[in-house]
SERO-4910 file (N, C-alpha, C, O; in steps of 0.05 Angstrom, whole numbers):
BEGIN
 pado doro    nc1    nc2    nc3   cac1   cac2   cac3    cc1    cc2    cc3    oc1    oc2    oc3
  Unk    A    429    221   -199    402    217   -188    404    215   -158    425    209   -146
  Unk    A    381    219   -145    381    218   -116    376    189   -107    357    176   -115
  Unk    A    394    179    -91    391    152    -81    374    153    -56    376    172    -40
  Unk    A    357    133    -52    340    132    -29    344    106    -14    343     85    -27
  Unk    A    349    107     12    349     81     26    325     82     45    326     94     66
  Unk    A    304     69     37    280     68     52    268     40     50    273     26     30
  Unk    A    253     32     69    236      9     66    212     18     50    207     42     49
  Unk    A    195     -1     38    174      9     21    145     -1     25    138    -18     41
  Unk    A    121     21     -6     91     26     -8     75      8    -24     51     12    -26
  Unk    A     38    -40      3     10    -45      6      8    -76      9    -13    -87     12
  Unk    A    -48   -225     81    -75   -226     71    -86   -248     86   -105   -254     70
  Unk    A    -88   -260    100   -111   -275    110   -133   -255    116   -128   -234    127
  Unk    A   -158   -262    109   -180   -244    115   -187   -245    145   -189   -267    156
  Unk    A   -189   -222    157   -194   -221    186   -224   -228    191   -241   -223    175
  Unk    A   -228   -241    213   -255   -251    219   -274   -228    225   -266   -206    235
  Unk    A   -299   -233    219   -319   -212    225   -325   -212    255   -317   -230    270
  Unk    A   -340   -192    263   -348   -191    291   -337   -167    304   -313   -161    301
  Unk    A   -353   -153    320   -344   -129    333   -321   -134    352   -301   -120    351
  Unk    A   -323   -154    369   -302   -159    388   -277   -167    374   -255   -156    380
  Unk    A   -278   -187    356   -255   -196    342   -242   -174    326   -218   -171    325
  Unk    A   -259   -157    313   -248   -135    296   -234   -115    313   -213   -105    306
  Unk    A   -246   -109    337   -234    -89    354   -207    -98    364   -188    -82    366
  Unk    A   -205   -124    371   -179   -134    380   -158   -132    358   -135   -126    363
  Unk    A   -167   -138    333   -148   -136    311   -138   -107    307   -115   -103    300
  Unk    A   -156    -88    312   -148    -60    308   -128    -51    329   -109    -37    322
  Unk    A   -132    -58    353   -113    -50    375   -103    -76    389   -110    -81    412
  Unk    A    -87    -91    374    -80   -117    383    -63   -117    408    -60   -138    421
  Unk    A    -52    -94    416    -36    -94    440    -53    -93    465    -42    -96    487
  Unk    A    -79    -90    463    -96    -88    486   -112   -113    489   -123   -123    469
  Unk    A   -115   -124    513   -133   -147    517   -161   -139    509   -170   -117    513
  Unk    A   -175   -159    498   -201   -152    486   -221   -140    507   -236   -122    500
  Unk    A   -220   -150    531   -238   -140    551   -234   -110    557   -253    -95    557
  Unk    A   -208   -103    560   -201    -75    565   -209    -58    542   -220    -36    545
  Unk    A   -204    -68    518   -210    -52    494   -240    -46    492   -249    -24    488
  Unk    A   -256    -68    495   -285    -64    492   -296    -46    513   -315    -31    508
  Unk    A   -284    -46    536   -293    -29    558   -285      0    552   -300     19    559
  Unk    A   -262      4    539   -251     31    535   -261     43    509   -262     68    507
  Unk    A   -268     27    489   -275     37    463   -300     54    465   -320     45    476
  Unk    A   -299     79    455   -323     96    456   -344     88    436   -340     70    420
  Unk    A   -367    101    438   -389     95    420   -381     97    391   -365    115    383
  Unk    A   -391     79    375   -384     79    346   -401     99    331   -425    101    336
  Unk    A   -389    114    313   -405    131    295   -419    113    274   -410     90    269
  Unk    A   -439    123    262   -453    109    240   -435    104    217   -435     84    204
  Unk    A   -419    125    211   -401    123    188   -375    139    193   -374    156    210
  Unk    A   -355    132    177   -330    148    176   -327    156    147   -329    140    128
  Unk    A   -321    182    143   -318    193    116   -288    194    109   -273    207    123
  Unk    A   -281    180     88   -253    179     79   -251    192     52   -262    182     32
  Unk    A   -235    214     50   -230    225     24   -212    207      8   -192    198     19
  Unk    A   -218    202    -17   -203    183    -33   -202    192    -62   -218    209    -71
  Unk    A   -183    180    -78   -183    183   -107   -201    162   -119   -205    141   -108
  Unk    A   -213    168   -142   -232    150   -154   -219    128   -170   -195    124   -169
  Unk    A   -235    114   -185   -225     93   -203   -213     69   -188   -222     61   -167
  Unk    A   -190     59   -199   -176     37   -187   -167     43   -159   -165     25   -142
  Unk    A   -163     69   -153   -152     77   -127   -172     70   -105   -166     57    -86
  Unk    A   -197     80   -108   -216     75    -87   -225     46    -86   -231     36    -64
  Unk    A   -225     32   -109   -232      4   -109   -211    -12    -93   -219    -31    -78
  Unk    A   -186     -6    -95   -165    -20    -80   -168    -14    -50   -165    -31    -33
  Unk    A   -175     12    -43   -178     19    -15   -202      4     -4   -201     -5     19
  Unk    A   -224      2    -19   -247    -12     -9   -240    -42     -3   -247    -52     18
  Unk    A   -226    -54    -22   -220    -83    -19   -202    -88      4   -206   -107     19
  Unk    A   -181    -71      7   -161    -77     27   -166    -66     55   -159    -78     75
  Unk    A   -180    -43     56   -183    -29     82   -212    -24     89   -222    -34    110
  Unk    A   -227    -10     72   -253      0     80   -273    -23     85   -287    -24    106
  Unk    A   -276    -41     66   -296    -63     69   -289    -81     93   -307    -88    108
  Unk    A   -264    -90     96   -257   -106    119   -262    -91    146   -271   -103    165
  Unk    A   -256    -65    146   -260    -50    170   -290    -49    178   -297    -52    201
  Unk    A   -307    -45    158   -336    -45    162   -345    -73    172   -361    -74    191
  Unk    A   -334    -94    161   -341   -121    169   -334   -126    198   -348   -140    212
  Unk    A   -311   -115    206   -301   -120    233   -316   -103    254   -321   -112    276
  Unk    A   -323    -78    246   -333    -59    266   -362    -52    263   -374    -42    282
  Unk    A   -373    -56    239   -400    -48    234   -403    -19    226   -425     -9    221
  Unk    A   -380     -4    225   -380     24    218   -378     26    187   -359     16    175
  Unk    A   -398     39    175   -397     43    146   -375     64    139   -371     83    153
  Unk    A   -362     59    116   -342     78    106   -354     91     81   -360     78     61
  Unk    A   -356    118     82   -365    133     59   -340    146     46   -325    159     60
  Unk    A   -337    142     21   -313    153      7   -321    179     -7   -338    180    -25
  Unk    A   -308    200      1   -312    227    -12   -291    230    -33   -267    231    -27
  Unk    A   -299    232    -59   -280    232    -81   -273    261    -90   -264    265   -112
  Unk    A   -278    280    -72   -268    307    -78   -238    307    -81   -224    293    -65
  Unk    A   -227    320   -101   -198    320   -106   -184    331    -81   -194    348    -67
  Unk    A   -160    322    -77   -145    329    -53   -140    359    -50   -142    371    -29
  Unk    A   -134    372    -73   -129    401    -72   -155    417    -67   -154    440    -58
  Unk    A   -178    405    -73   -204    419    -69   -213    416    -40   -225    434    -29
  Unk    A   -207    393    -28   -216    388      0   -199    404     19   -208    411     41
  Unk    A   -174    409     12   -155    421     30   -165    447     43   -165    449     67
  Unk    A   -173    467     27   -182    493     39   -207    490     56   -211    505     75
  Unk    A   -224    470     49   -248    466     65   -241    455     92   -253    463    112
  Unk    A   -222    437     93   -213    426    119   -200    448    135   -205    451    159
  Unk    A   -182    463    122   -167    484    136   -187    505    148   -184    513    171
  Unk    A   -207    512    133   -227    532    142   -243    521    166   -248    535    185
  Unk    A   -250    495    164   -266    484    186   -250    484    212   -260    490    233
  Unk    A   -224    476    211   -208    476    235   -204    504    246   -206    508    270
  Unk    A   -199    523    228   -195    551    236   -219    562    250   -217    578    269
  Unk    A   -243    554    240   -268    565    251   -279    547    273   -302    551    282
  Unk    A   -263    527    281   -272    508    302   -298    494    296   -314    489    314
  Unk    A   -301    488    270   -324    472    262   -315    443    259   -291    437    256
  Unk    A   -334    424    259   -327    396    253   -319    394    224   -334    403    206
  Unk    A   -296    382    218   -286    381    190   -305    363    173   -319    346    184
  Unk    A   -304    367    146   -322    352    129   -315    323    124   -330    308    113
  Unk    A   -291    314    133   -282    287    130   -270    277    156   -262    293    173
  Unk    A   -268    251    160   -254    240    183   -225    233    177   -207    237    193
  Unk    A   -220    222    153   -194    213    145   -188    224    117   -205    222     99
  Unk    A   -164    235    113   -156    245     87   -134    227     76   -113    224     88
  Unk    A   -140    215     53   -120    199     38   -108    220     19   -121    230      1
  Unk    A    -82    226     23    -70    250     12    -42    245      2    -30    225     11
  Unk    A    -32    261    -16     -4    260    -22     11    270      3      1    286     18
  Unk    A     35    259      7     50    267     31     57    297     30     57    310     51
  Unk    A     62    307      6     68    336      4     44    353     13     47    371     29
  Unk    A     20    347      3     -4    361     11     -9    358     41    -16    377     55
  Unk    A     -5    333     50     -9    328     79     10    343     96      4    352    118
  Unk    A     35    346     86     55    361    101     47    390    104     51    403    125
  Unk    A     35    401     83     25    429     85      4    431    107      5    450    123
  Unk    A    -13    412    109    -34    412    130    -21    409    158    -29    421    177
  Unk    A     -1    391    159     13    386    185     27    411    194     25    419    218
  Unk    A     41    425    176     55    450    183     36    472    191     43    490    206
  Unk    A     11    470    181     -9    489    188    -22    483    216    -36    500    227
  Unk    A    -16    459    226    -26    452    253    -54    442    253    -68    443    273
  Unk    A    -63    430    230    -91    421    229    -94    391    231   -116    381    229
  Unk    A    -72    377    235    -73    347    236    -70    336    264    -56    348    280
  Unk    A    -83    314    269    -81    301    295    -55    284    295    -45    275    275
  Unk    A    -44    281    319    -20    264    322    -28    235    323    -45    227    339
  Unk    A    -15    219    306    -22    190    304      0    172    317      0    148    312
  Unk    A     17    184    333     40    170    344     32    144    359     47    125    358
  Unk    A      9    144    372      2    121    389     -9     97    374    -16     78    387
  Unk    A    -11     98    348    -23     75    334     -6     50    337     18     51    332
  Unk    A    -18     29    346     -3      4    353     12     -7    330     35    -17    333
  Unk    A      1     -7    306     13    -20    283     37     -4    272     51    -15    254
  Unk    A     42     20    281     66     35    272     91     20    280    112     22    266
  Unk    A     90      4    301    114    -11    310    122    -32    289    145    -42    290
  Unk    A    105    -39    271    110    -60    251    115    -49    223    115    -64    204
  Unk    A    119    -23    221    123    -11    195    153     -4    190    169     -4    208
  Unk    A    160      0    165    187      8    157    190     39    160    171     53    167
  Unk    A    214     48    155    219     77    158    203     94    139    198    118    144
  Unk    A    193     82    117    178     97     98    152    108    109    141    128     99
  Unk    A    141     95    130    116    104    142    119    131    156    100    146    159
  Unk    A    144    137    164    149    162    180    152    186    161    169    185    144
  Unk    A    137    207    166    141    231    150    168    244    156    174    249    180
  Unk    A    184    249    136    211    259    140    211    287    150    196    304    140
  Unk    A    227    293    171    231    320    181    208    330    198    206    355    202
  Unk    A    191    313    208    168    322    223    169    308    251    178    285    253
  Unk    A    160    322    271    158    311    298    133    293    299    112    300    290
  Unk    A    137    269    310    114    251    313    104    241    286    118    240    266
  Unk    A     78    235    286     65    224    262     40    241    257     17    231    261
  Unk    A     43    265    247     19    280    239      7    268    213    -16    274    207
  Unk    A     23    251    200     15    237    176     27    209    179     48    206    191
  Unk    A     13    189    169     25    162    166     27    156    137      7    152    123
  Unk    A     52    154    127     55    146     99     47    117     96     52    101    114
  Unk    A     35    110     73     23     83     70     35     67     48     32     42     47
  Unk    A     49     79     29     62     65      7     78     85     -9     76    109     -5
  Unk    A     95     75    -27    110     92    -45    102     87    -73     89     67    -79
  Unk    A    109    105    -91    101    102   -119    120    117   -138    133    136   -129
  Unk    A    120    109   -163    137    121   -183    119    133   -205    100    121   -214
  Unk    A    126    158   -213    113    170   -236    127    160   -261    146    173   -271
  Unk    A    119    137   -272    133    124   -294    126    138   -321    108    154   -322
  Unk    A    142    131   -341    135    137   -368    120    112   -379    132     93   -386
  Unk    A     93    114   -379     77     92   -390     74     96   -420     71    119   -429
  Unk    A     73     74   -435     72     77   -464     58     53   -477     57     31   -465
  Unk    A     49     58   -501     37     37   -517     59     24   -534     70     38   -551
  Unk    A     66     -1   -530     88    -13   -544     87    -10   -575    107     -7   -588
  Unk    A     63    -12   -586     61    -10   -615     69     18   -625     76     21   -648
  Unk    A     68     38   -607     77     64   -616    107     68   -614    118     87   -623
  Unk    A    120     48   -601    149     49   -598    161     22   -607    170      6   -591
  Unk    A    160     17   -634    168     -9   -644    197    -16   -639    205    -39   -640
  Unk    A    214      4   -635    243     -1   -630    249     -7   -601    273     -9   -593
  Unk    A    229     -9   -584    233    -14   -556    225      9   -539    217     30   -549
  Unk    A    227      6   -512    218     27   -494    232     54   -499    256     54   -506
  Unk    A    219     76   -495    232    102   -498    255    104   -477    251     98   -454
  Unk    A    278    112   -487    301    114   -469    303    141   -455    315    143   -434
  Unk    A    289    161   -466    291    188   -455    263    201   -457    247    195   -474
  Unk    A    259    219   -438    234    235   -439    234    252   -465    213    260   -475
  Unk    A    258    258   -476    259    274   -500    248    259   -525    242    271   -545
  Unk    A    246    232   -522    234    217   -544    205    225   -550    195    220   -571
  Unk    A    192    236   -529    164    244   -532    161    269   -549    138    277   -556
  Unk    A    183    282   -556    182    307   -572    179    301   -602    177    319   -618
  Unk    A    180    275   -609    177    268   -637    150    278   -647    130    273   -633
  Unk    A    148    291   -670    123    302   -679    100    282   -682     77    290   -680
  Unk    A    107    257   -685     86    237   -688     69    233   -663     47    221   -664
  Unk    A     80    243   -640     65    241   -615     49    266   -609     38    268   -587
  Unk    A     47    284   -627     32    309   -622      3    302   -616    -10    288   -632
  Unk    A     -8    311   -593    -35    306   -585    -39    278   -574    -62    270   -568
  Unk    A    -18    262   -570    -21    235   -561     -4    229   -536      4    206   -531
  Unk    A      1    250   -520     16    248   -495     -2    259   -473    -18    277   -478
  Unk    A      0    247   -449    -16    257   -427      2    264   -403     21    250   -398
  Unk    A     -5    286   -390      8    294   -365    -13    302   -345    -36    308   -352
  Unk    A     -5    302   -319    -24    313   -299    -28    342   -305    -10    356   -315
  Unk    A    -52    352   -298    -59    379   -305    -43    401   -290    -45    424   -297
  Unk    A    -29    392   -269    -11    411   -255     18    404   -260     36    417   -249
  Unk    A     23    383   -276     51    375   -282     64    358   -260     87    352   -263
  Unk    A     49    351   -239     61    335   -218     74    310   -229     62    296   -246
  Unk    A     97    303   -219    112    280   -229    130    285   -253    148    270   -258
  Unk    A    125    307   -266    139    313   -291    161    334   -286    180    336   -302
  Unk    A    158    351   -266    177    373   -262    206    364   -259    224    376   -272
  Unk    A    211    344   -244    239    336   -238    252    323   -262    275    331   -268
  Unk    A    240    303   -275    253    293   -299    255    313   -321    274    313   -337
  Unk    A    236    332   -322    238    354   -342    262    371   -337    275    381   -356
  Unk    A    269    376   -311    293    391   -304    318    378   -316    335    392   -327
  Unk    A    319    351   -314    343    337   -325    342    336   -355    362    341   -369
  Unk    A    318    330   -366    315    328   -396    321    355   -409    330    355   -432
  Unk    A    316    376   -395    321    403   -406    350    412   -403    357    434   -411
  Unk    A    367    394   -392    395    400   -390    404    411   -363    427    420   -360
  Unk    A    385    412   -344    391    423   -317    400    401   -298    403    378   -305
  Unk    A    405    409   -274    414    391   -253    394    389   -231    379    408   -226
  Unk    A    392    366   -218    374    363   -195    383    381   -172    366    389   -156
  Unk    A    408    389   -172    418    407   -151    406    435   -155    406    452   -137
  Unk    A    395    440   -180    383    466   -185    355    469   -175    343    490   -176
  Unk    A    344    447   -164    317    448   -152    319    457   -123    333    444   -107
  Unk    A    306    478   -115    285    493   -130    294    520   -141    278    533   -154
  Unk    A    320    527   -138    328    555   -143    334    560   -173    333    583   -181
  Unk    A    341    540   -188    348    544   -216    334    523   -233    347    503   -240
  Unk    A    309    528   -240    294    508   -255    287    518   -283    267    509   -294
  Unk    A    303    535   -294    298    545   -321    298    522   -341    282    522   -360
  Unk    A    315    502   -337    316    479   -355    289    464   -355    280    455   -375
  Unk    A    277    462   -331    251    448   -329    231    463   -346    216    450   -362
  Unk    A    229    489   -343    208    504   -357    213    505   -387    194    506   -402
  Unk    A    238    505   -394    245    503   -423    234    477   -435    223    477   -457
  Unk    A    238    455   -420    229    429   -430    198    428   -430    186    416   -448
  Unk    A    186    440   -410    156    441   -410    146    457   -433    126    449   -445
  Unk    A    160    478   -441    152    494   -464    154    476   -489    136    477   -507
  Unk    A    175    460   -491    177    442   -514    154    422   -514    143    415   -535
  Unk    A    148    412   -491    126    392   -489     99    404   -495     82    391   -506
  Unk    A     96    430   -489     70    443   -495     64    442   -525     41    439   -533
  Unk    A     86    444   -541     82    444   -570     71    417   -580     60    415   -602
  Unk    A     73    396   -563     62    370   -569     32    368   -562     20    347   -567
  Unk    A     21    390   -552     -8    391   -545    -17    367   -528    -34    352   -537
  Unk    A     -5    363   -505    -12    340   -489    -39    342   -477    -50    364   -472
  Unk    A    -52    319   -471    -77    318   -456    -69    322   -427    -50    310   -417
  Unk    A    -85    338   -412    -80    343   -384   -103    333   -367   -126    339   -373
  Unk    A    -97    317   -346   -119    306   -331   -111    295   -304    -89    303   -293
  Unk    A   -128    279   -292   -123    266   -266   -122    236   -269   -126    226   -291
  Unk    A   -118    222   -246   -113    193   -248   -134    177   -264   -125    162   -282
  Unk    A   -160    180   -260   -178    164   -275   -177    169   -305   -183    151   -322
  Unk    A   -169    193   -313   -168    201   -341   -147    184   -356   -151    176   -379
  Unk    A   -124    179   -343   -102    165   -357   -111    136   -365   -106    127   -387
  Unk    A   -124    123   -346   -133     96   -353   -153     96   -376   -151     80   -395
  Unk    A   -171    115   -375   -192    118   -396   -179    124   -423   -186    112   -443
  Unk    A   -159    143   -423   -147    150   -448   -131    127   -461   -132    123   -485
  Unk    A   -117    112   -444   -103     89   -455   -123     68   -465   -119     56   -487
  Unk    A   -145     63   -451   -165     44   -459   -178     52   -485   -184     35   -502
  Unk    A   -182     77   -489   -195     87   -513   -176     92   -537   -184    100   -558
  Unk    A   -150     86   -532   -131     90   -553   -125    119   -560   -117    125   -583
  Unk    A   -130    137   -541   -127    166   -547    -98    175   -542    -91    197   -552
  Unk    A    -82    160   -528    -55    169   -522    -35    146   -527    -43    122   -526
  Unk    A    -10    153   -532     11    133   -536     31    133   -512     45    114   -508
  Unk    A     31    155   -497     50    156   -475     40    176   -453     24    193   -459
  Unk    A     49    171   -429     40    189   -407     60    188   -384     72    167   -379
  Unk    A     62    211   -370     76    211   -345     54    207   -324     38    225   -319
  Unk    A     54    184   -312     32    177   -294     41    157   -273     62    143   -277
  Unk    A     27    155   -251     33    135   -231     27    108   -243      8    104   -257
  Unk    A     44     89   -237     43     62   -249     15     49   -245      7     33   -262
  Unk    A      1     56   -223    -25     44   -218    -44     48   -241    -60     31   -248
  Unk    A    -43     72   -254    -61     78   -276    -55     61   -301    -73     52   -315
  Unk    A    -29     56   -305    -21     38   -327    -29     10   -322    -38     -5   -340
  Unk    A    -26      1   -297    -34    -26   -289    -64    -30   -293    -73    -51   -302
  Unk    A    -79     -9   -286   -109    -11   -289   -116    -15   -319   -133    -31   -325
  Unk    A   -103      0   -336   -108     -3   -365   -100    -31   -374   -114    -43   -390
  Unk    A    -78    -41   -364    -68    -67   -372    -88    -89   -363    -93   -108   -378
  Unk    A    -98    -86   -339   -118   -106   -329   -142   -107   -347   -156   -127   -349
  Unk    A   -148    -84   -360   -172    -83   -377   -166    -89   -406   -181    -83   -424
  Unk    A   -143   -102   -410   -137   -113   -437   -121    -94   -455   -117   -101   -479
  Unk    A   -112    -71   -445    -97    -53   -462    -68    -61   -463    -56    -68   -442
  Unk    A    -56    -62   -487    -28    -67   -490    -12    -43   -481    -12    -22   -494
  Unk    A      0    -45   -457     14    -22   -446     38    -31   -430     38    -53   -419
  Unk    A     58    -14   -429     82    -20   -414     92      6   -401     80     27   -406
  Unk    A    113      4   -385    123     29   -372    153     25   -367    163      3   -366
  Unk    A    166     48   -364    195     47   -361    204     71   -344    189     90   -339
  Unk    A    229     70   -336    243     93   -323    264    103   -342    285     90   -344
  Unk    A    260    125   -356    280    135   -375    306    143   -362    308    144   -337
  Unk    A    326    149   -378    352    155   -368    353    179   -350    371    181   -332
  Unk    A    335    199   -353    335    222   -336    323    216   -308    327    231   -289
  Unk    A    309    193   -306    297    186   -281    268    191   -279    256    203   -297
  Unk    A    256    183   -257    227    187   -252    224    195   -223    240    188   -206
  Unk    A    204    210   -217    198    219   -190    188    196   -173    170    181   -182
  Unk    A    198    194   -149    188    175   -129    176    191   -106    187    211    -97
  Unk    A    152    182    -97    139    197    -76    122    178    -59    122    154    -64
  Unk    A    109    189    -39     92    173    -21     65    187    -18     62    211    -22
  Unk    A     45    171    -10     19    181     -2     15    173     27     29    155     37
  Unk    A     -4    185     40     -9    178     68    -37    183     77    -54    193     62
  Unk    A    -42    177    102    -69    182    114    -65    201    138    -46    199    153
  Unk    A    -84    219    142    -83    236    166   -112    244    174   -131    240    159
  Unk    A   -114    254    198   -140    262    209   -140    291    216   -122    301    230
  Unk    A   -160    306    207   -162    335    214   -171    338    243   -186    322    254
  Unk    A   -162    359    255   -171    366    283   -200    375    282   -210    385    262
  Unk    A   -213    372    306   -240    382    309   -261    360    309   -285    367    311
  Unk    A   -254    335    307   -274    313    307   -284    309    336   -269    312    355
  Unk    A   -309    300    339   -318    291    365   -300    268    375   -289    253    358
  Unk    A   -296    265    401   -277    247    412   -281    218    402   -262    204    395
  Unk    A   -306    209    402   -311    181    393   -305    177    363   -295    156    355
  Unk    A   -310    198    347   -304    195    318   -274    196    313   -264    182    295
  Unk    A   -260    212    329   -231    212    327   -219    185    333   -202    175    319
  Unk    A   -229    173    355   -220    146    363   -223    126    340   -204    112    334
  Unk    A   -246    125    328   -251    105    307   -237    112    281   -230     94    265
  Unk    A   -233    138    275   -217    146    252   -189    136    255   -176    127    236
  Unk    A   -178    138    280   -151    128    285   -150     98    281   -130     87    271
  Unk    A   -171     84    289   -170     55    285   -171     47    256   -160     27    248
  Unk    A   -184     64    240   -184     59    211   -156     61    200   -148     44    184
  Unk    A   -141     81    208   -114     84    198    -96     62    209    -79     52    195
  Unk    A   -101     55    235    -85     34    247    -89      8    231    -70     -7    227
  Unk    A   -113      2    223   -118    -22    207   -106    -20    180    -96    -40    169
  Unk    A   -106      4    168    -95      8    141    -65      2    140    -55     -4    118
  Unk    A    -51      3    162    -22     -3    162    -17    -31    175      6    -37    183
  Unk    A    -37    -47    177    -33    -75    185    -25    -91    160    -30    -82    137
  Unk    A    -11   -113    164     -1   -128    142    -24   -139    125    -22   -140    100
  Unk    A    -46   -147    138    -68   -158    123    -80   -137    104    -85   -143     80
  Unk    A    -85   -113    114    -96    -92     97    -77    -83     76    -85    -80     53
  Unk    A    -52    -80     83    -31    -71     64    -28    -90     41    -25    -82     18
  Unk    A    -29   -116     47    -25   -136     26    -46   -133      4    -39   -134    -20
  Unk    A    -71   -129     12    -92   -127     -8    -93   -100    -21    -95    -97    -45
  Unk    A    -91    -79     -4    -93    -51    -14    -70    -46    -34    -74    -36    -56
  Unk    A    -46    -51    -25    -23    -44    -42    -21    -61    -66    -12    -52    -88
  Unk    A    -28    -87    -64    -29   -104    -88    -49    -94   -108    -45    -95   -132
  Unk    A    -72    -84    -97    -92    -73   -115    -82    -49   -130    -90    -43   -153
  Unk    A    -63    -34   -118    -52    -10   -131    -26    -17   -146    -17     -1   -162
  Unk    A    -15    -40   -141     11    -47   -153     34    -31   -142     52    -24   -156
  Unk    A     32    -24   -116     52     -7   -103     64    -20    -79     51    -35    -65
  Unk    A     89    -14    -73    102    -25    -49     94    -11    -23     95     14    -22
  Unk    A     86    -26     -3     75    -15     21     96     -9     42    120     -9     37
  Unk    A     86     -5     67    104      4     89    107    -18    110    117    -12    132
  Unk    A     98    -42    104    100    -64    123    120    -85    111    116    -93     88
  Unk    A    140    -94    126    159   -114    116    145   -140    110    125   -148    122
  Unk    A    155   -154     89    146   -181     83    122   -182     66    110   -204     62
  Unk    A    113   -160     54     90   -161     35     99   -176     10    122   -174      1
  Unk    A     81   -191     -2     87   -206    -26     80   -189    -50     56   -183    -54
  Unk    A     99   -182    -67     92   -166    -91     75   -182   -110     77   -206   -111
  Unk    A     59   -168   -126     45   -182   -147     66   -195   -165     87   -184   -171
  Unk    A     60   -220   -175     79   -235   -190     89   -220   -214    113   -222   -222
  Unk    A     72   -204   -227     80   -190   -251     96   -164   -245    104   -151   -264
  Unk    A    101   -158   -219    116   -134   -213    142   -140   -199    157   -121   -191
  Unk    A    149   -165   -195    175   -172   -183    197   -162   -201    198   -169   -224
  Unk    A    215   -145   -190    236   -134   -206    229   -111   -224    245   -101   -240
  Unk    A    203   -103   -223    194    -81   -241    205    -54   -230    205    -50   -206
  Unk    A    213    -36   -248    223    -10   -239    203      7   -223    210     26   -209
  Unk    A    177      1   -227    156     16   -213    151      5   -185    134     15   -171
  Unk    A    165    -17   -178    161    -30   -152    187    -34   -138    196    -56   -134
  Unk    A    200    -11   -130    227    -13   -117    225    -25    -89    208    -18    -73
  Unk    A    244    -43    -83    244    -55    -56    273    -55    -45    276    -58    -20
  Unk    A    293    -51    -61    321    -52    -52    335    -26    -58    326    -11    -76
  Unk    A    356    -19    -44    370      6    -49    377     11    -78    375     33    -88
  Unk    A    387    -10    -92    395     -7   -120    371     -1   -138    375     10   -160
  Unk    A    347     -8   -129    323     -2   -145    318     28   -147    303     37   -165
  Unk    A    331     44   -130    325     73   -129    346     90   -144    344    114   -144
  Unk    A    364     77   -158    386     92   -170    377    112   -191    390    132   -195
  Unk    A    355    106   -205    345    124   -225    318    136   -217    302    145   -234
  Unk    A    313    136   -191    289    149   -181    296    175   -167    316    176   -153
  Unk    A    280    195   -170    285    222   -159    266    227   -136    242    226   -139
  Unk    A    278    234   -113    261    241    -90    271    268    -79    294    270    -71
  Unk    A    254    287    -79    260    314    -68    245    317    -42    222    308    -39
  Unk    A    258    328    -22    246    330      4    219    343      4    213    361    -12
  Unk    A    201    333     22    174    344     24    175    373     32    157    388     24
  Unk    A    195    381     48    197    409     55    200    427     31    187    447     28
  Unk    A    219    419     13    223    434    -12    198    434    -29    191    455    -41
  Unk    A    184    411    -30    160    410    -46    138    428    -34    124    441    -49
  Unk    A    135    427     -8    115    444      5    120    473      0    101    488     -6
  Unk    A    145    481      1    151    509     -3    148    519    -31    145    543    -36
  Unk    A    149    500    -51    151    508    -79    129    497    -97    126    506   -119
  Unk    A    115    476    -88     98    462   -106     76    479   -118     70    477   -142
  Unk    A     64    497   -102     42    514   -113     53    532   -136     40    537   -155
  Unk    A     78    541   -132     90    557   -153     96    541   -178     92    550   -201
  Unk    A    105    516   -174    111    498   -197     85    492   -212     84    492   -236
  Unk    A     64    486   -197     38    481   -210     28    505   -226     19    502   -248
  Unk    A     31    528   -214     22    553   -228     38    558   -253     27    565   -274
  Unk    A     64    554   -251     81    558   -274     75    539   -296     74    546   -320
  Unk    A     71    513   -289     64    493   -309     38    500   -323     36    499   -348
  Unk    A     18    508   -307     -8    514   -319     -6    539   -337    -19    541   -357
  Unk    A     10    558   -328     14    583   -343     26    577   -370     17    589   -390
  Unk    A     45    559   -371     58    552   -396     37    537   -414     35    543   -438
  Unk    A     24    518   -402      5    501   -418    -19    517   -428    -30    510   -449
  Unk    A    -27    537   -413    -51    553   -421    -43    578   -437    -61    591   -448
  Unk    A    -17    584   -438     -9    609   -451     -9    608   -481     -2    628   -494
***
């Protein structure tokens, strides 16, 4: 497995008030200078986000406190990340104002945008000085993206469906009794890398020799899995429609909070580890760009990270965050080098170059 040595991905409530809030956002500047320099506030900032537990955690930790401090309303656009991407790219190419101010995105998708030259540089954000290495996008100049937390695509399962204990291997899901009761993301994200190992291949074969991955996906197709997005997994577990899923641990946690008997594990083949981040598209009016940057700057403050990341059950990018009590030592909440021994991380460059092909291949198999 790929070992990762990184710091990791999310509280006193900050006081209300424009002056106090502004100082908190750019704490390195004396309040008088900041208030004199800060441009006119926009009525709102539009932040693209994922729905369900995801946006609720963002509201609690970042958006609502930011509004309380600055008076700027935050509107959350729940368009899927892959759907908003071409709209942003087109707006920048045509020199139009982009449809959003801040994109909450997977680091891989964000890297595609950064390589395309459509992202603003966030290097000057004051709170970057207080983050771990995980906040820095690997292999990129400056900060076209700020990573905000890490996460694991765990094997979540219903314990009653596995009376002998947690599934030890992804291959355990091929048991005929699970036909129609497994869930995967509709593009296979999170599943490709463990499938490569479960199919008898090597991680060194990524991306040039992934026949083993596709063989295992073919086997999984015979199980007629449900295919969906983040909010679907929580709903399916709550409704008792599935027994197992390859999903981000946040979705399993959400189901557990709602009373569903659910657990998760990292099987012997490993699980994918990845990051999400925030970025700003080029083309915003100067004052809107300024305040969009302050939103991201606040999102990587310890206060915001503690609430946001705890809401997601994910390790953040600021040292000293307190993990939720129920996640201390959990495989989905890695904090030490040894926690990464069975986690798989493939470079964002490799993912950028190949992910669309992997998604297409996965969908072709599942729809074929």
